N, C-alpha and C positions, 0 to 999 in steps of 0.2 A: 801544289798550285791552288790558289784561292778560288774555290768553286763559285762563290757568290759573284766575284768579279768576272768569272768566265760567263756566267749567266747574263750579267750586264752587257758584256762585250757582244754576245750573240744577239741579244735584243737590239742593240744599237746598230749592228751590221744590217739586220733585217729592216729596221725602221729608217735608217739613213740610205739604204740601198747600196752600200759598198763598204769595203774594208778601210779605204782611205778616209772616207767621210766619218766613219765610226771612230777611227783613230784620232782625227782632229777633235771630234766631239768629246772624247774621253781623255784627251791629252796623253794618249799612249802612242807608241811607235807602231806603224803598220805591222812590223814583224811580231810585236807582242800580241796584237789583235789576232793575227794568223795563228800564233801559238795557242791562244786560248780556244779558238774554234777547233783546231786540231785535237786539243785535249778533250773537248766535249764529244767530238766524233769518236774518239777512242773509247771514252767512257760509255757512250750509248751503243757502240758497235754498229753505227749507221752513218751514212752520209747525210748530213743535214742541209747542205747548200750545194746546188748544182751550179758550177762556175764555168764560164767561158771567157774569152778575151773581151767580149762585148757586153755580156749581161750576167746576172746572178739571180737565181730564184730558189725558193725553198723546195726541198723534196717533200714527199708525203710524210716521211718521218720528221723532217724539219718543221713542218706545219704543226704537228702534234707537240713537238718539243717546244716550239715558240710559244704556243698557248700555255703550256705548263710553266715556262720561264716567266711569262708575264704575270701569271697568277702568283707565283712565288715572290717576285719582286714587289708587286703591288701590295701583297699581304704583309711583307716585311716592312715596307714604308708606313703602312697604316699602323702596324703594331708599334714600331719605333716612335711614331708621332704620338700615339696614345700614352706610351710610357714617359716620353719627355714632358708631355702636358701634365701627367699625374705628378711627376717629380717637382714641377714648378707650382702646383696647386697647394694651398693650405687646407688640405683635407686628408682623409685616410686615418688609419690607426697608428698611434705613436705609443710604443711600449717603453715604459720607464721603470727601472729597478731603483728603489730608494731605500735608505736606512729607516728602520722602524721608528725609533725614538725621536731622531732629529726631524723626521717628517711630521710626526704627530704634534710636536711642540713648536716647530719653527717653519719648516719648508711648506707645510700645508697651505698657508696663506698665499705664498708665491705661486704654488701650483694651481690653486683655485683661481687666482688672478689671471694666469695664463689661459685657463680653460674658458673663463668669461671673455677674454680678449679674442680667443680663436675658437668659436663654437663649432666651426666646421671640422676641427680635428678631434678624432676619437681618442681621448687620453686614457691609457690603461696603466694603472700604477700597480707595481708588484713590491710589496713591503717585505724586506728581508735583510738581515744583517750579514748573512753568510755570503761568501763570494759567489758570483754567478758566471756562467759561460754565455757571453752576449750572443755569439753566433748560434750555438746549439739551442739556446732558449728563446731565440727570436726577439732579443731585446735591442732597441735602438740606442738607448743611452742608460748608463748606470751612474747614479750619484753616490759617491763614496767619500767619507771623511777619514783621512789617513795622515800619519806623520810624513810618510814618503811612499812612493809607488815602486813596486818591483819593476825590473826591466820587462818590457812587454811590447808586443807588436801593435797594441791598441793605442789609440790617441787619447791623451788626458788633457783636458782644459781646466786650469785652476779657476775656481769661482770666488772663493773667499777664504780668509783665515778664520779658524774656529778656536777661540781662546777658551781654555779650561781653567776652572777655579776649584779650590777646596771649599767644601761647605758641610755644615752639620746643623742640627737643631740647636736653638739657644740652650735648652735644658742639658743637652749633651755636653756643650762647651762648659756650662757652669759646673757640671759634675766632674768632668775629666780635665778641664783646663785647655786653653788654646796653646798650641805649640808656637814657640818663637823662632824655631829653625826647622827645616825639613827633617832633620835627624830625629826630632821629637815625635814624628809620626810613628816611629817604631813601637811606641807604647800604646798607640790608639787602635781601636777597632776600625780598620779601613775596609772599604767596600769595593773590591776590584770588578772591573768590567772584563769578562772572560775573553771577548773577541779583541781586546786592545793589545797592541804590540808591547805595551808596558803593564800588562795585567797585574803582575805581582812585584813590579819594580817601577816606582814613579821617579820621574826626572824633573828637576827644577833648575832655574838659573836666577841668581839674585845677588845680593851684596857680597856674599862669600864665594861667588863663582858657581860653576855647575855643581849640583849635588844629586846623588842618586840614593834612593831609600828603598830597601826591601820591606814591603808592607805585609801585614798579616791581618786577618779578620775571620769572623765566623759566619759571614753571609756574602755570597758571591753569585753573580748571574750573568747571562749574555744579553741582558736588556737594561739600558740605562734608565728607563723610566722606573723600573723596579728598584734600582739602586737609589734613585732620588726619593722614591716613596719610603724606602727603608731609612734614609737619612732623616726625612720628615718625622718618622716615628721614633727617632732618637736611637736608632740601632748603631750608627757609627758615622764615619767621615767619608764623603763621596768626592771623587775628582771627576767632574763632568763639564760639558760645554756650558759656558755662561748663558748662551741663548736659550738653553733648555730649563734654566732655573731663574730667569729674570723676575717672574711674578713672585716666586717664593722668597727671593732675596729682597725684593722691593717691599714685600709685606712682612719682612723680618721673621718669616717662618723658618728660614734658613739663614745662617750667618756665615760669611766667608772667613777664612784664616790665611795666614802667610801672604798677605796682600802685597808685600814687597818682593815676593818671589814669583817668578813666572813659570808655570807648569809648561812642559813641552806642548806646543800647540798642535792642532791638526789642520789640515787643509782640505777643503771640500773640492773634489774634482768631478767634472763631468767626463765620463769615459765612454768612448764609442769606437766602433771597429775601424773606421777609415775616414780620412779627409776627403777622399775622392767621391764624387757623384752623390753628395749628401742630398736627400730629399728636402724640399723647402720647409716642411713641417719640422724636421730635425734642426736645420739651421736656425729657424725662427725661435724654437725653444732655447737653444744654446745662447743665442743673442739676448733673449728675454731674461734668462737667469743671470747671465754675466752682468747685464746692466743693472738689474735690481739688487743683486747680492754684493756687487762691488762696493756699494755705499752702505751695506749693512754693518752694524757694529757686532762682529762675531765674538 
């Protein structure tokens, strides 16, 4: 039996002066109200109400118990009200797990824009490329760029498509020659991203249909910025998000190759534990990112 409802019943019986009036007030049957009162008397081991055919009054134990019930119910309402108000306020701490390289090259401007727009929210960023446990680590939202998501109880909101391109330094291409087909990458020093689902096997789609290439190289790491830096130094060929190399490509410090072929893209997801009872600060950030990134050229 729901003890909170039992406490409500008892208080309404006392405050309305009778079982029938309390039943009407709570939209319960008189029999249900009677059952709740009997349950409380069994739990306390005391008679709480002295009842006759003409009148009803609290016993000494009933008076003590009524004061207790009133404190519990009033405190519950105050606490629930405060929690509901906090849920709807654009304030409080918002913990966001974000990928290192994509954040430092692209997402940082959007996150700073959100912080400026919502100064009441305490934005806490945790930069890491390894998977995180949202519940265990107290994370509200994780942003992740992946080809696809594993089955999960988490909610995943797609934010944008991340297009990846092949690039290398102009001197590297002059010395090694640009491949005309993905299969030509087998003779190049390719720079794999160790956390990628295609770290040592790159996938493309183009004029000749889908192609998969087993790549080899003498430099690999779990950080895309290090790979791009290696490519700038002429070490080899990098396959990375275009948004992370825009300036380098525009300034011709990196040149793309196989432009007629599309590397398997990534999708940026916002991942969070549940759709239910989202705090306003979480909903606001999700809507902000979805609106801004939907028009981004990834």
